[in-house]
C-alpha positions as CSV (number, residue, x, y, z in Angstrom):
1,M,-23.4,-13.5,-35.7
2,S,-23.7,-13.6,-32.0
3,A,-24.5,-16.8,-30.1
4,N,-27.5,-16.9,-27.9
5,L,-26.8,-19.0,-24.7
6,A,-29.2,-17.5,-22.5
7,S,-31.3,-20.7,-22.2
8,T,-28.3,-22.6,-20.7
9,P,-29.2,-23.5,-17.1
10,S,-26.7,-22.0,-14.6
11,K,-27.6,-24.0,-11.6
12,T,-26.7,-27.4,-10.8
13,A,-29.2,-30.2,-11.3
14,A,-31.8,-31.1,-8.7
15,P,-31.1,-34.1,-6.5
16,H,-32.5,-37.4,-7.5
17,P,-35.6,-38.7,-5.7
18,G,-34.7,-40.0,-2.2
19,E,-31.4,-38.0,-2.3
20,S,-30.7,-35.5,0.6
21,T,-31.4,-31.9,-0.3
22,T,-29.2,-30.6,2.6
23,A,-25.9,-29.5,1.2
24,L,-22.8,-30.0,3.4
25,R,-21.8,-26.5,2.3
26,P,-24.7,-24.5,0.5
27,H,-23.9,-21.8,-2.0
28,A,-23.9,-18.3,-0.7
29,E,-27.2,-17.4,-2.3
30,D,-28.7,-20.4,-0.8
31,A,-27.3,-20.2,2.7
32,F,-28.1,-16.5,2.9
33,A,-31.3,-16.4,0.8
34,A,-33.4,-14.7,3.5
35,E,-30.9,-11.9,3.9
36,L,-30.6,-11.3,0.2
37,A,-34.5,-11.3,-0.1
38,A,-34.9,-8.9,2.7
39,L,-32.2,-6.5,1.2
40,A,-33.9,-6.8,-2.2
41,A,-37.3,-5.9,-0.8
42,Q,-36.0,-2.8,0.9
43,D,-33.5,-1.7,-1.7
44,D,-34.8,1.5,-3.4
45,R,-31.5,2.6,-4.8
46,P,-30.5,2.5,-8.5
47,R,-29.1,-1.0,-9.7
48,P,-26.9,-1.5,-12.4
49,A,-28.3,-3.6,-15.4
50,R,-29.2,-7.2,-14.3
51,W,-28.0,-6.7,-10.7
52,K,-30.1,-8.3,-8.0
53,L,-29.2,-5.5,-5.6
54,S,-27.7,-1.9,-5.8
55,P,-24.1,-1.4,-5.0
56,W,-25.1,-0.1,-1.7
57,A,-27.1,-3.2,-0.7
58,V,-24.3,-5.4,-2.0
59,A,-21.8,-3.7,0.4
60,T,-24.4,-3.9,3.3
61,Y,-24.7,-7.7,2.5
62,L,-21.0,-8.1,2.7
63,L,-20.3,-5.8,5.6
64,G,-23.6,-6.4,7.7
65,G,-26.0,-4.0,9.2
66,T,-29.6,-3.6,10.3
67,L,-32.4,-2.8,7.8
68,P,-35.1,-0.3,8.5
69,D,-37.5,-3.1,9.3
70,G,-35.1,-4.5,11.8
71,T,-33.8,-7.3,9.8
72,V,-30.2,-8.1,10.8
73,I,-27.8,-8.6,8.0
74,S,-24.7,-10.7,9.1
75,P,-21.4,-9.5,8.3
76,K,-19.6,-11.9,5.7
77,Y,-16.4,-9.9,5.6
78,V,-14.7,-8.1,8.6
79,G,-12.4,-5.4,7.3
80,P,-12.1,-1.9,5.9
81,R,-15.3,-0.7,4.4
82,R,-13.5,1.2,1.5
83,I,-12.1,-2.2,0.3
84,V,-15.5,-3.6,-0.2
85,E,-16.9,-0.3,-1.6
86,V,-14.0,-0.3,-4.2
87,A,-14.5,-4.0,-5.2
88,V,-18.3,-3.5,-5.6
89,T,-17.9,-0.2,-7.6
90,T,-15.4,-1.9,-9.8
91,L,-18.0,-4.7,-10.7
92,A,-20.3,-1.8,-11.7
93,T,-17.9,-0.6,-14.4
94,D,-16.4,-2.3,-17.3
95,R,-13.3,-3.4,-15.5
96,A,-12.9,-6.9,-14.1
97,L,-11.9,-7.4,-10.2
98,L,-8.8,-9.0,-9.2
99,L,-8.8,-9.9,-5.4
100,L,-5.1,-10.3,-4.2
101,G,-3.8,-11.2,-1.0
102,V,-1.8,-13.8,1.1
103,P,-3.6,-17.3,1.6
104,G,-6.3,-17.2,4.1
105,T,-7.4,-13.7,3.7
106,A,-11.0,-14.6,2.5
107,K,-10.5,-14.0,-1.3
108,T,-12.6,-16.9,-2.4
109,W,-15.1,-16.2,0.4
110,V,-15.5,-12.6,-0.8
111,S,-15.7,-13.4,-4.5
112,E,-18.5,-15.9,-3.8
113,H,-20.6,-13.4,-1.8
114,L,-20.0,-10.7,-4.3
115,A,-21.3,-12.9,-7.1
116,A,-24.2,-14.2,-5.0
117,A,-25.4,-10.7,-4.2
118,V,-24.7,-9.1,-7.7
119,S,-26.1,-12.0,-9.9
120,G,-27.8,-14.3,-7.4
121,D,-25.6,-17.0,-8.6
122,S,-22.0,-17.8,-7.4
123,T,-21.7,-21.2,-9.4
124,L,-20.1,-19.7,-12.7
125,L,-16.7,-20.8,-11.4
126,V,-13.5,-21.7,-13.1
127,Q,-10.9,-23.3,-10.7
128,G,-7.4,-22.3,-11.7
129,T,-4.6,-25.0,-11.5
130,A,-1.5,-25.8,-13.5
131,G,-3.6,-28.0,-15.7
132,T,-6.4,-25.7,-16.4
133,P,-7.0,-26.0,-20.1
134,E,-8.1,-23.0,-22.5
135,E,-11.6,-24.9,-22.9
136,A,-12.4,-24.1,-19.2
137,I,-12.3,-20.3,-20.0
138,R,-13.6,-20.2,-23.5
139,Y,-15.6,-23.3,-24.6
140,G,-15.2,-27.1,-25.3
141,W,-16.9,-29.7,-27.6
142,N,-19.0,-32.7,-27.1
143,Y,-16.8,-34.9,-29.2
144,A,-19.5,-37.5,-29.8
145,R,-21.6,-35.0,-31.5
146,L,-18.6,-33.2,-33.0
147,L,-17.5,-36.5,-34.8
148,A,-21.1,-37.2,-35.7
149,H,-22.3,-34.0,-37.1
150,G,-19.2,-31.6,-37.3
151,P,-18.9,-28.2,-35.5
152,S,-22.3,-27.1,-34.5
153,R,-24.2,-25.2,-31.7
154,D,-25.4,-28.5,-30.3
155,A,-21.9,-29.8,-30.1
156,L,-20.5,-26.7,-28.2
157,V,-20.0,-26.9,-24.4
158,P,-19.9,-23.4,-23.0
159,S,-17.6,-22.5,-20.2
160,P,-18.8,-20.7,-17.1
161,V,-17.2,-17.4,-18.5
162,M,-19.2,-17.8,-21.7
163,R,-22.4,-18.5,-19.9
164,A,-21.9,-15.4,-17.7
165,M,-21.3,-13.3,-20.8
166,A,-24.5,-14.5,-22.5
167,E,-26.6,-14.1,-19.4
168,G,-25.1,-11.0,-18.1
169,M,-23.9,-12.4,-15.0
170,T,-20.7,-12.6,-12.7
171,A,-18.1,-15.2,-13.6
172,R,-15.3,-16.2,-11.0
173,V,-11.8,-17.4,-11.7
174,E,-10.1,-18.8,-8.7
175,E,-6.2,-18.8,-8.3
176,L,-5.7,-17.0,-11.7
177,T,-2.0,-17.0,-11.2
178,R,-1.8,-20.9,-11.1
179,I,-3.1,-21.1,-14.6
180,P,-0.6,-21.2,-17.3
181,A,0.2,-17.9,-18.9
182,D,-1.1,-18.7,-22.4
183,V,-4.4,-19.8,-20.9
184,Q,-4.6,-16.7,-18.8
185,D,-4.3,-14.6,-21.9
186,T,-7.5,-16.0,-23.4
187,L,-9.2,-13.6,-21.0
188,I,-7.6,-10.5,-22.7
189,T,-10.1,-10.4,-25.5
190,I,-13.1,-11.2,-23.3
191,L,-12.2,-8.3,-20.9
192,S,-11.2,-5.9,-23.4
193,E,-13.6,-6.4,-26.3
194,K,-16.4,-8.1,-24.3
195,T,-16.7,-10.7,-27.0
196,L,-15.6,-14.4,-27.3
197,P,-15.0,-15.4,-30.9
198,I,-16.1,-19.0,-32.2
199,P,-14.2,-19.3,-35.2
200,E,-15.4,-22.9,-35.8
201,L,-18.9,-21.6,-36.3
202,G,-18.0,-18.1,-37.7
203,E,-19.8,-16.6,-34.6
204,E,-19.1,-14.9,-31.5
205,V,-20.6,-14.4,-28.1
206,Q,-21.1,-10.8,-27.1
207,A,-21.2,-10.0,-23.4
208,V,-24.7,-8.6,-22.4
209,R,-24.8,-5.7,-19.8
210,G,-24.4,-7.1,-16.3
211,F,-21.4,-9.2,-17.2
212,N,-18.2,-8.9,-15.3
213,L,-15.5,-11.2,-13.8
214,I,-13.9,-11.6,-10.5
215,A,-10.5,-13.3,-10.1
216,T,-8.4,-14.2,-7.1
217,A,-4.7,-14.7,-6.7
218,N,-2.4,-14.9,-3.7
219,D,0.9,-13.2,-2.9
220,R,2.7,-16.5,-2.4
221,D,2.2,-17.5,-6.1
222,R,4.0,-14.6,-7.6
223,G,6.4,-15.8,-10.1
224,V,4.6,-19.1,-10.6
225,N,2.6,-17.7,-13.6
226,D,2.8,-14.0,-13.4
227,L,-0.1,-12.0,-15.2
228,S,1.1,-10.4,-18.4
229,S,0.8,-6.6,-18.3
230,A,-1.8,-6.7,-21.1
231,L,-4.0,-8.9,-18.8
232,R,-3.2,-7.1,-15.5
233,R,-4.4,-3.7,-17.2
234,R,-7.8,-5.3,-17.6
235,F,-8.3,-5.7,-13.9
236,N,-8.7,-3.4,-11.1
237,T,-6.7,-5.0,-8.2
238,V,-8.1,-4.9,-4.6
239,V,-5.6,-6.2,-1.9
240,L,-7.4,-8.1,0.9
241,P,-5.3,-7.6,4.1
242,L,-4.9,-9.7,7.1
243,P,-7.0,-8.7,10.1
244,E,-5.7,-5.5,11.6
245,S,-6.0,-6.3,15.2
246,A,-6.3,-9.5,17.3
247,E,-9.7,-8.6,18.3
248,A,-11.0,-8.3,14.7
249,E,-9.3,-11.7,14.0
250,V,-11.0,-13.3,17.1
251,D,-14.3,-12.0,15.7
252,I,-13.8,-13.5,12.3
253,V,-12.8,-16.9,13.7
254,S,-15.7,-17.0,16.2
255,R,-18.2,-16.2,13.5
256,R,-17.1,-18.7,11.1
257,V,-16.5,-21.5,13.5
258,E,-20.0,-21.0,14.7
259,Q,-21.4,-21.1,11.2
260,I,-19.5,-24.3,10.3
261,G,-20.4,-25.9,13.5
262,R,-24.1,-25.4,12.7
263,S,-23.6,-26.7,9.2
264,L,-21.9,-29.9,10.6
265,D,-24.5,-30.3,13.4
266,L,-21.7,-30.2,16.0
267,P,-23.1,-30.5,19.6
268,A,-23.2,-27.2,21.3
269,V,-20.0,-26.3,23.2
270,P,-19.9,-23.5,25.9
271,D,-18.2,-20.3,25.0
272,G,-14.6,-21.1,23.7
273,T,-13.5,-17.6,23.2
274,A,-10.5,-18.0,25.5
275,E,-9.0,-20.6,23.6
276,I,-9.9,-18.9,20.2
277,R,-8.0,-15.9,21.5
278,R,-5.1,-18.1,22.3
279,V,-4.9,-19.7,19.0
280,V,-5.2,-16.3,17.3
281,T,-2.5,-15.0,19.5
282,V,-0.1,-17.8,18.7
283,F,-0.7,-17.5,14.9
284,R,-0.3,-13.7,14.9
285,E,2.9,-13.7,17.0
286,L,4.5,-16.4,14.8
287,R,3.3,-14.8,11.8
288,D,4.6,-11.5,12.7
289,G,7.8,-12.6,14.2
290,L,7.1,-10.5,17.4
291,T,5.1,-11.1,20.6
292,D,1.9,-9.0,21.1
293,D,3.6,-6.8,23.7
294,G,6.5,-6.0,21.2
295,R,9.3,-7.2,23.6
296,T,10.3,-10.5,22.3
297,K,11.2,-11.3,18.6
298,V,10.4,-14.9,17.6
299,K,11.2,-16.9,14.4
300,S,8.4,-17.4,11.9
301,P,7.6,-20.9,10.4
302,S,7.3,-21.6,6.8
303,G,3.6,-21.9,6.7
304,T,1.1,-18.9,6.4
305,L,-0.7,-19.2,9.7
306,S,-3.7,-17.6,8.2
307,T,-7.1,-16.8,9.8
308,A,-8.6,-19.6,7.7
309,E,-6.2,-21.9,9.3
310,A,-7.1,-20.7,12.7
311,I,-10.7,-21.4,11.9
312,S,-9.9,-25.0,10.8
313,V,-7.9,-25.5,14.1
314,V,-10.7,-24.2,16.3
315,T,-13.4,-26.2,14.4
316,G,-11.3,-29.3,14.9
317,G,-11.0,-28.6,18.6
318,L,-14.6,-28.0,19.1
319,A,-15.4,-31.4,17.4
320,L,-12.9,-33.0,19.7
321,A,-14.5,-31.3,22.9
322,A,-17.9,-32.2,21.8
323,H,-17.3,-35.9,20.9
324,F,-14.5,-37.0,23.0
325,G,-14.1,-34.4,25.8
326,D,-16.4,-32.9,28.4
327,G,-18.0,-30.6,26.1
328,V,-15.7,-27.6,27.0
329,L,-13.1,-26.4,24.6
330,R,-9.7,-26.9,26.2
331,P,-6.0,-26.4,25.4
332,A,-5.6,-30.1,24.6
333,D,-8.4,-29.8,22.0
334,V,-6.6,-27.3,19.8
335,A,-3.0,-28.3,20.7
336,A,-2.6,-30.9,17.9
337,G,-4.2,-28.6,15.3
338,I,-1.8,-25.9,16.1
339,L,1.1,-28.2,15.8
340,G,-0.1,-29.4,12.5
341,A,-0.5,-25.9,11.1
342,V,2.8,-24.6,12.5
343,V,5.1,-27.5,11.5
344,R,4.9,-27.8,7.9
345,D,8.7,-28.5,7.5
346,P,9.4,-31.2,10.1
347,A,13.1,-30.0,10.5
348,A,13.0,-26.3,10.4
349,D,9.5,-25.5,11.7
350,R,9.8,-28.0,14.6
351,V,12.8,-26.0,15.9
352,V,10.8,-22.7,15.6
353,W,7.9,-24.1,17.4
354,Q,9.9,-25.6,20.2
355,E,11.8,-22.3,20.7
356,Y,8.5,-20.5,20.7
357,L,7.1,-22.8,23.4
358,E,10.0,-22.5,25.6
359,T,10.6,-18.8,25.3
360,V,7.2,-17.3,25.1
361,V,4.4,-19.7,25.9
362,R,6.1,-21.2,29.0
363,E,6.7,-17.8,30.5
364,R,3.2,-16.5,29.9
365,E,1.0,-16.1,32.9
366,G,-2.1,-18.2,32.8
367,W,-0.9,-20.3,29.9
368,T,0.4,-23.3,31.9
369,D,-2.2,-25.6,30.8
370,F,-1.8,-24.5,27.3
371,Y,2.0,-25.1,27.5
372,R,1.7,-28.5,28.9
373,A,-0.9,-29.5,26.2
374,C,1.3,-28.2,23.4
375,R,4.4,-30.0,25.0
376,E,2.5,-33.3,25.2
377,V,1.5,-33.3,21.4
378,S,5.0,-32.0,20.4
379,A,6.8,-34.7,22.2
């Protein structure tokens, strides 16, 4: 017997009367509802079962573009188009999608927007940790009802994955390799047989058409809880790279900082591209172990110095400039954030940072004010 869970609500409860409806960080399907609606209205291409948009429209939503009616779709991901096309195509098949990459390469961001564009709901999420139990992927129980009436449908608490199977939607599993191996393997039957047995009830949930799963994992977690070969075969792996060029990374940081600033109601700050470019340059050089001109080798610190961290540093700098400065983003506004991102190991990383300041930043033309600001917070 197959369980029918289609009536289970998939969105969070409405706010209580008097409670603010302005979310600090809206879900992708809410924040970009107008773009999704515009795409759906003009999307005349074939759509897989229960998809809100065609694969072409999903890719356009992520990569950006201009629709025939002039509607501008903002890019959500800046990177090789083929990567997005492969990811979207994978979701249109019966294979699950694994987004792999170093921390800060937008894996979570891409998975959320893929789910929003495909299913119109990015909230069917399992957050992977070392303590994630099997119930988070399969199902749990309302123990009060279980003790009172025994195993029953009313006592069963479906997981986000079970709900996605029953409703033909996209489920998400974040940080898959942080989940214990025996819990990871509960996905094998789900992904291969497209069923989830419920032995306590003598039933099973069969995935309806439209169901698929997106998982993310980062390269730094290799060896923590490696995927079994059986589970890895159920995924099509797409590797998200770091931005290829400094210009691409500056563009990504600028776009995200602008979005975050609006959501936080930060006062408008004049164009800070010059400081954003400096932050990106420092991060890329320390990350690559080589200066942009290829002439000087530098030591790399222990941190990842990802694009996401650059976004955080610049956002913090904008807040400082707006609330405690003169409204212009300056080196002093980002210096402390850079120090915090670079020096994760107080002993080893501080030596790396000081050496980089003295051998690279100090000698760089036009960077005197930046050097002084960094020296001041590093003292």
